[in-house]
N, C-alpha and C positions, 0 to 999 in steps of 0.2 A: 493605510497600507501603501508601501512604496511600489514603484513600478517593477522593481526587481522581484519583490515578494509576489506580486500579481503574476509575473511571468513564471515563477517557480510553481505557483499553485496551478496555473493553466497547463503547464507541462506535465505535472503529476496527474491531472485529470485526463489529459490526452493519453498518457502511458497506461493509465488504468483502463480506459476504454479500449485501447489497443490490445491489452492483455485479455480483457473479457471477450473481445471479438475473436482473438486467436484461440482461446479456450473453446469458444462456441463452434468455430470452424473445425477445430480438431475433433471435438465431440461428434459433430455431424459426419465427418469423414469416417471415424471409428464405427459409428452406428450404421452407416451405409455399408461398410465392409462386413460388419457382423451379419446384417440382413442378407446381403448378396451371397456371402460364403455359406451361410446357413441354408439358404434356398438350394444352392448347388449341392451341398453335402447331403441334405435331408432327402433328396430324391433317391438315394441309395438305400433308403428304408425298405424299398420293394424287394431287396435281396435278403431280408431277414425272414427266417422260417421257423416253424415250431420244430422241436426235437423229433417229433413223430414224422414230419414231412420232409425234413432235410435229407437229401440223397447221400448215400454212402460215399465216403471219400478216403483217399490214402492218408490224408492228414487232417488234424484239427489243430489250429494255432490258438494257444491260450495266452492272452496278453496280461502282462504283469500289472498289478493294481496297487502296489505300494506296501510298505511295511510299517508297523506301529513302532513307537519309541521303545516298547517292551521287547521288541525283536520278533513279535508275532506278526502274522500276515494281517493285512487289512481285511475287512469284511468283503470288500469288492473282490480282492484277489482270492480269498478262500472260496467264494461262490463260483468264481470263474474256473478254478481247478475242479471243484465238485462237478460242475457241468461237463467239463472235459472228460472226467472219469466216467460219467454217465454215458457220454457219446461212445467212449471206447468199449464199455461193457455191453452196449447195445449193438456193437458191430458197425456203428456209423463211421468210425474212424479207426484206421489200423495203427496209426502212430500219433502221439501227442507232441507238439512242438511248444515248449515253454519259452516264451520270449519276453525279455525284460532286462532289468539292470542286474549285473553280476557283482555289484558293489563298487564298480568303477566310477559311478556317477553319484549314487546315494547309498542305497542298501542292497544287499543281495536278495533279490526277489526270486530269481529263477531256480536256485537250489532249494529254497523253501517250498516252491511250487512242486518241484520234482519229488521231494520227500513226502509231501501230502499225497500225491498221486500214487506213489509206491505203497504208502500206508493203506490206501484203500484199494489195493489189488492190481494196479497196473504194473506189468513187468518192466524192469529197468531198460531192457532192450527195445521197448516200445515207446520210450521217451527220448526226444531230442531236446537238448538244452541250448537255446540261442542266447549266448551270454552277452551279446552286444546290441540287444534291442532296446537301446536307451530311450527311444521315443517311438511313437506309433509309426511315424513315417519310416524310420530306420528298420523297424520290425517288418514292415511290408516290403520294403526295398530288399532287405536281406533274404526274405523268404524265397524270392525269385533268384536273386543274384548269387546267393551263397548256397542255398539248400535245393535249388532247382524246382521249387514248388510252382506249378502252373495252375492248379486248382486246389481249393481247400475249404474247410469249414473254419470260420473264425468265431471266437467265443469272448464275449465281454458283456457288460451291462448295456441296456437299451440306449442310454444316452450316448454311449461311446461307439456303438456298432456302425451307424451311418458313416462316421469319419473313417473307421477302419476299412469299410467296404469301398468308400470313395478312393482312398489311397491305394489299397491293394489292387483294385480293378484298374486304376489309372497307371499302376506300375506293372501291369501285365499278369496279375494273378486273378483267375476267375474265382472269386470268393463268394460264399453265402454265409450268412450269419445266424447264430443261435444265441438267444439272450441268456444271460446268467443272472437274471433278476430272481433270486430265490427267496427274497424277503423284502420288507420295506427298509429304506436306508435313512429315513428321517433327515436330519440336518446335514449329514454327510452327502446325501443325494442332492440336496439343494445346492451345496457348495460345488459339487461336481458338475451340475448343470450349468452354473455360472461360468466355471472354468472352461467348460466344453465350448461355450459360445466363442470365446477368444481362441481356443485351440482350432476351431474350424477355419478361422481367418488365416492362421498360420499354415494349416493344411492346404488350403487353396493356394496360398502364395508359394509354398514349396512345390506343389504339383504342377501348377500352371505357369509359374514365373521362373523360379530359380533352379528347380530340379537338382538339389545338392546330392552328392553321394553320402553314404553313411559314414560314421566315424571310423568304422572298421569293416573290412570285408573278409576277416578271418573267422573260421569256425571256433 
C-alpha cells in the first residue's frame, strides 16, 4: 500500500470517527432538550381536572386533532369535540371555541368540528370558530390576543394537555384542562406520544426563547 493510499485511508477513518462523534453529541443534545422540556411542561399536569370537578367557565377551547384521508375527523378530534359538547350540556362552558386548521395549512378541521357540535345539540351562536389556530402555540396566543380569553377550560387528550396548559398559562390565559380520552387509541396513541416529546421541545423554545407572533391575528 502506498503512502498516498495510507493517507486516504487514515483520513476516511478520521472523518468517520468525527461523524460518529457529531451524531453522538447531537443525540445527547436532543435527548437533554427532550428531558428538560418534558419536565418543564409536565408540571402543568396539576391543572388537569375531571369533568365533574372543573369549575364553570365562559369558554371551553377544543383543539383540532387532524383529519383522515377520507375527509372524516380523526379519532382524537372526534373525542375532543364530544367532550366539549358534554361540557356545554353540563353548563360547564357557555361557549365552545373550535381552534385548528381551516384548510390553510393542511385540512379544514374547524368546520368539521363545528358541524359535529351542532349535530349533537350545541347552538350555532354558542360556537366560535378560530380558523387560524394552525399550531397549539398559535391557538393559545390567539385565544388571548384575538378573542380576549383570560380564563378557560381546554380540551384534548391527556398526552397533549400539559403542553396546552404550559403554553396558555405562559401566554396569559388561566387555563384548566379536561381530558378527552374517551377510548384506547392503540398505535395512534403511541405515535402521538412520540411526536409529543418533540413538540414539547418546540413549545419550550417558543415560549421561553423566541416568543413568535401567530401567522394571523385576524378572526
